[in-house]
C-alpha positions, 0 to 999 in steps of 0.5 A: 500500500506505502509504494502505490502510494508512493508511486501515485505522488510521484505520477502527481508531481510528473504530471504536476512537472508536464503541466507547469512546462507545457502551460505555466503555473494557470496549467497547474489545476488539481483537475488538468493535475487528475486528469494528466495522473489518471487519477480521479480529482477528489484523489489527487486531495489525498496527496496534497491540499493545495496547488501551493503543497504541490510546489512544495514538493517539487521545490523538495524534491527538485531542487535537491536534483538541480543542486546535484546538477549544479555539482557535477557541472563544478567537479568536471572543472579543473579551475577554481574560476571553470568551477565558479563559471560553471556555478553561474551557468549551471544556474541560470540554466535551471533557472531558465527551465519552464519548470522551475519559472512556473514554480517560482511564480506559484510559490511567490504567489502562493505559499505560506511563510514557513514554505517560502522559507523552507523554499530558501533555505534549500536555495541557500544550499547551492551558496555552500557550493561556490563557498571553495573555489572564492576562497581558493580564488582568494576571497578573504570572506568567501561566505559573503561573496558567495552570497553575493554572487548569489544575489547577481545569479538570481537577478540575471535569472529574473532578466532572463526570464523574458529574454530572447535566447540570444539575450539570455546569452548575453546575460549569462555572459554578463553575470560570469564576467562579473563573478569571475571579473567584477565589474571592471573586469570586463571593461 
């Protein structure tokens, strides 16, 4: 029975990812979720009390996977500068994923403060991935530098949301240049 419930929950989360990717936050309704997962609408309520609960669960499941993807990209690099670039580009790539955009949009509107804090904490975990690279590059306070760098990444993500592919690539390049060489580095 427990295994069946886990499979149903996973099917609902998969359906939610597809709905978000195809139609954005408006597409994520319990009716659509049930239809996509092949369940009765009332069954969805056995697993999730609201759309916000679906989003919170998606974040709980997907953020560690995304962090692992960024970490793997960084691990494949030989130098601290290359790891720093992989960190920035990896996050910007994942932030452009339609599922992430839709989840972020819903979470801004519908999550309670406790859920938002859990998601913020998971995002903060990304910062720890880059502290060693920043230390290796000679930053006196690599933790603070990592927090500031995350602000650059988040800002670049917001700028890229409505950008064309070419504009998004230019935004990523600018964020990497800022991360690697600071404001004077590209002048």
